[in-house]
N, C-alpha and C positions, 0 to 999 in steps of 0.2 A: 408533425412538421413544425418548424419554428414559425411564430407569428410576429409580424412587425407592424407597428402602428405609430402614428404621430400624435403628440400632445404639445400644448404650448407651455413654456416655462420662462421664468425670469432669466435675463442674461446677467448672472452673478457668478462670482467665484466663491465657493464655499470651502473653508478650511475644516477638515474633518477633526472634530474634537470629541465626538461621541465615543464613549468607551475607550478613549485613549488612542483612537485610530490616527490622529495626526502624526504621532510618532511612528506608528506602524507604516503609514504611507511614506513618510520620509525615509524610513529604514529601507523600504522596498523601492525607493526612487520613483514614486508615482504621485501625480497630482490629479485632483478631480475638479473639472470645470463644467458648470452647467451651461447649456447653450440655449439660444432663443427658440430653437425648434428641436427639442430633445426627442430622439427617436427611441421608442420602447421596444424591447425584445422579450418574448416569452418562449421558454424552452421546456421540453419535457425530459426528465432525467430518469433513467433506470439504474438500478443497483443490484447487488447480489445478496442483500439482506432485507428483512422486513422494515418498513417505515416505522420510525419511532422506537426501534429497538436500541439497545445500548450502543452497539456499533454505529448505527445510523446517527444517533445524537452526537456521538463523539467525532465521527468522521464526515459522513455525508451532510448532515445538517450544518456543520460548521462551514463547509464549502458553500452551500446554498446561501447561508446568511452572509458570508463574506463577500460573495459576488454582489448581492443586493446592496451591501454597505459601500463597497468600493466604487460601484457604478452609480451611486446615489439613487438607486431604485430603477435605473434605466433598463437593467436586465433582471427579469424575474424568472426563477427556475422553480418548476413544480416537480417535486420528487415523487416517484411511484415505487411501491414495494416490489420486491423480487416476484416475478411471475405475472405481473400485470402487463408490462410492455415486453418483457423478455425474461428468459430463465436466468439462473445464476451464472451460467458460463457462456451465454451468447449475447451479452449486452452490446459488445462492439459490433456484432453483425446486425443487431437491431438498428444501430446508428447508421451503418452503411445502407440499410434498406429504407431508412426514413421512419421506422416505427417509433424510434426515440431520437431525440436531438442530442442527448448527452448520455454517455455511460460512465458511471462512477465504477471503475474497473480495478481489479487487482491483477497486475500483470502475470503473476504466478500461475493463474488459471490457464494462460495461453502458452505454457512452456512447451507443449507438444507441437504447437504451430511453429514456434521458433524458440530454441533454448535460451536465446538472449533475454527473453522475457523473465526467465528465472533469475537473472542478475539484476534486472531493473526492479524486480519485486523485493530484493533483499537476499543476499547470497549466503548459502550454508558456509559457516565458518568464516564469514567475511566481515565487512566493516560494521562496527557499532553505529548507533544512530548519529552521533556527532560527525564522524567522518563521512557517513553516507549522505547526510544533508549537505555537507560541504561539496561533495562530488556533484550532486544535483544542482545546487544553487550557484556555485562558483566554478566548478570544474566542468567536465565535458558531459556529465550525465544527461542533463536535459537536452543538450544539443544533439546527442546521439539518439535519444529516445524520439525526439521530434523528427529527425531525418529518417529514421527507420519507419515510423508510423506514416509519414508522408509518402515515402517511396513504395512501401509494401502493402499499405492498407488504405491509402487516401484518407487517412484520419489525422486529426491534430490533437495532441495530448496537452493537458494542463497538469503539471505536477502538483500533487497535494497529498494530504492525509498521511503524513509521516508517523511512524510509530516505533516504539523501542522494542527491546528484547522480549520474546515470548516465553511462556513456560514450555519446557522441552516436551513434557508429556503429562497429561492426566491419565493415569494408568491403573489397570487392574493387576499389573505385575510389577515387581520391584526391578528397576533397571539401573545398573551402575556401569556396565561395560558394553562395548559394541556386541559382544557375543550374546548378551542378554536380549538383544533385539531380534535375534534369529527366530523366525516362525511367528512373530507377532503380526496381528492385523492392526494397522495404524492408519487413522484418518490424517491426511496431510494434503499438501499441494506443492506445486512448483518443483524446483530442482531437488528438493529433499525427497520427493516421491521416487525419483530415479535412483538416488543414492541409497535409499532404504532397500531397494531391490539388490543393490550391490552387496549388502551385508546380510542378505537372507530374510529380510522382513517382507511383508505383503502390504504395500501402501494402497489406500482406498481414498479416492477423491470424492468427498461428499459436500453438498451445499451446507452452509452454516445451520440452516433450520432443521437439518436431519441428524446433526451430530449427537445431540443429547440422547435421543431415542436409541440410536445405534450403540452408544456407549452403555446405556442403561440395560439394554437387552443382550449385551456382550456380543453383538454382531462384530464389533471391533474391540480390541484389547486395550487400546489407548488412543488418545487424540491430542493433537496440538491444533490450536486455531489462531489465537492472537494473544494479547498480553493479559496479565492477571485480572485487571479491572473489568474486562469484558467477560473473561471466563467465569469469574465468581458470580456474575449476574446470570450466566447461563446455567450455573449449578453443577458444573462438571465435578467439583470437589465433593459434592454430596453423594455421588454414585461410584466414584473411583477412589480407592484408598490412597494411592501413591501419587505424589506430586514430584515430578523429576525436574531438576534444575542443574545447570543453567541452560537457557535456550540457545545453545550454540548453533542449532540448526537454522535459527532466524534471529540474528543479532539486531536486526532492524528491518523495517518494511516501508513500502511506499505504495500509494494508490494514484490513479490518474483519472481526470475527468476528460473523456474523449469526445471530440466533436467531429462531424464530417468535415473534411478539409474545405469543401466548397462553401459550407456554412460559415466556417471560420474566416475564410477570405472575404466573405460578404460583409463582415463586421468592420466598422471604422477602426482605425489604428488605435485610437485612444481607448475604445472599448476592449479591444484585444489586450492591450497593456493592463487595463484594470482587472480583467478576468484572470490574466496570468499572475498579477500581483495578489489577487484574492486567493488563488491557489496556494501560493507560498505563505501568505498570511494565515490561511486556514490550516495549512500543513504544520506550521510552527505552533499555532495554538493547540492543535490536536496533540502534537508531540509533548508539549509541556503539560497540558491538563491530564492526558493519559498517564504520563510518567508519575505525576503526583497521586493520581487515583490508584495506580498500580501498587504504590507503597502501602496505601491503606488496605488494599485487597490482600496483600501478602501478610500484613499484620493480622487481619481477621482470620485468614485461613491457617495461619500459624498457631492460633489459639484453639483451633478445632481438633477434629479427630484424625485428620490426615497425617500420613507419615511423609516427611520431606526426605528425598533421596538425592544426593549429589553425584553426578557423573564423575568417574575417576579422571584424574588429570590425563591419563593415557587415552581415555575415551575421547576427551575433549580435543586433544591434539590430533587424534586419528580422524575425527570429524572435520577438523580444519583442513587436513591433508586431502580428505575425500572431496571437499568442496573445490579445491584447486585442481585435483585430478579430473573431476567431472567437467570443469570448465575447459581444461586443455583438450580433453577427448572430444567434447562437443564442438569446440572451435575447429578442430582438425576435420571432423566428419562433415560439418557444414561447409567448410572451405572447399573440401573435395567435391561437394555438390554444387559449387558455384555460389553459395550463400555466404557473403562476407561479414554478416552482422554479428554473429557470435564471436568471431575472432576480434573484431573491432571493439565490441563492448567489453569483452573479457579482458583484453589488453589494457583498456582504459581503466576499468574498475580495479583490477588487481595492481596495476601500475600505480594508481593513485594511493591505494592502501599501503603499498610497500614504501612509497615516498613519504607518506605520513609517518609511518613507523620509523623510518630512517632519520628524518629531519625533525620529527616532533618530540625529540628526547627532552626538550626544555619544558614540555607540558607536564603539569602535575595532575595526576589522577586521584 
């Protein structure tokens, strides 16, 4: 449960200069003002990865630190490793039950509960990171996610933890075409798990801590998890010969810090705004730092013994089409059941992407 307590503080206005946060706050439209009776908040956070792991430091830790920074220490979050407060796939339920106050969640793990989560997580053949972040930060992405979480789960999401394109596969088999995927046992999550079934592969959803062992023992033939800088720390390249690119199955991804809606509503408006801003600030920092680290990871792996294999152009186009097909089919199925979310989210996501491509011809890549 969240803990609230009162301390005394000076009535002063502090301009955030530490680590360049002044410009960060201005960019996000947030100011931080100390009050005479600053109320302190302590929250317990659960995640789907071990504390202090590479993913934790790049994603979860950045969010925790950003919240402390943006709230001038009024909000303190204590993070717990996966399995302490909740398992890797039931963090949101732990928040609903009160076991945890916040879940640092990957929406793709909840695709079976509602396929719209597959789009919020980062869609197969969909928007690269820049477009994806625009949709969330200035388009309808965050608005839709918030409305859906409020109405269907009584939870409140804070968008954070953006990441760029993943490696398509660390694989024991060479993959160049869609046909090459047939019969493979592949660790994955989200919409891609459904789509792999459509092409004859066998997807397996495993928590991050179990992937290395499953790949090493050839329980699975290949895995995707996240971007190169995380994968190299996990050592997938040491046990699987082939590195398949590009990661068209996950051109970008997003995580969310989920609060119980009643807890969120109990917070003062300025604290809500600061935590929201912290999510975006941490998400931006994650995206940039991971992107740079990914370049170094690819450089290191490129000098090793792995064989890099590029999917054919035909395979890449087919995967893009499969992403759209899956979205349309799921929207139709869910609408027939009386669930409007997949149709609403899918229309917004693909509509934004199509508009970007149509009117973004002036942009230089």
